[in-house]
C-alpha positions as CSV (number, residue, x, y, z in Angstrom):
1,M,14.8,12.2,-57.2
2,K,17.0,10.4,-54.6
3,S,19.2,7.6,-55.9
4,S,17.4,5.2,-53.5
5,T,14.0,6.0,-54.9
6,K,15.4,5.8,-58.4
7,D,16.8,2.4,-57.8
8,Q,13.6,1.1,-56.3
9,A,11.5,2.4,-59.2
10,E,13.9,1.1,-61.8
11,G,14.0,-2.3,-60.0
12,K,10.2,-2.5,-60.1
13,F,10.3,-1.6,-63.8
14,H,12.8,-4.4,-64.6
15,Q,10.8,-6.9,-62.5
16,V,7.6,-6.1,-64.5
17,K,9.5,-6.1,-67.9
18,G,11.1,-9.4,-66.9
19,K,7.8,-11.0,-66.0
20,I,6.3,-9.9,-69.3
21,K,9.2,-11.5,-71.2
22,E,8.9,-14.6,-69.1
23,V,5.2,-15.0,-69.8
24,V,5.5,-14.2,-73.5
25,G,8.3,-16.8,-73.7
26,E,6.1,-19.4,-72.2
27,I,3.2,-18.5,-74.5
28,V,5.3,-18.7,-77.7
29,D,7.4,-21.6,-76.4
30,N,10.7,-19.7,-76.5
31,P,13.0,-20.8,-73.7
32,K,15.4,-18.0,-74.5
33,W,12.8,-15.3,-73.7
34,E,11.8,-17.2,-70.6
35,A,15.4,-17.3,-69.3
36,E,16.0,-13.6,-70.2
37,G,12.8,-12.7,-68.4
38,A,13.7,-14.6,-65.3
39,G,17.1,-13.0,-65.3
40,E,15.8,-9.5,-65.7
41,K,13.2,-10.1,-63.0
42,M,15.9,-11.2,-60.6
43,A,18.1,-8.3,-61.5
44,G,15.1,-6.0,-60.8
45,Q,14.6,-7.5,-57.4
46,V,18.3,-7.0,-56.6
47,Q,18.2,-3.4,-57.7
48,E,15.1,-2.7,-55.7
49,K,16.8,-4.1,-52.6
50,V,19.8,-1.9,-53.2
51,G,17.5,1.1,-53.3
52,Q,15.9,0.0,-50.0
53,I,19.4,-0.4,-48.4
54,K,20.4,3.1,-49.7
55,K,17.3,4.5,-48.2
56,V,18.2,3.1,-44.8
57,W,21.7,4.5,-45.0
58,E,20.5,8.0,-46.1
59,K,18.7,8.5,-42.7
């Protein structure tokens, strides 16, 4: 698997994982989980963008 594809896939995974943490944090009223989820979601978005940029440069 190319590194760009791997970054995009891992980025999506972290976005989903972060969203789940965020929602669970809201449900159980745990601000720490909400913050962790939001941070992980954002990191996933960045990683996905890095993958997209790598894909452009590979061409």
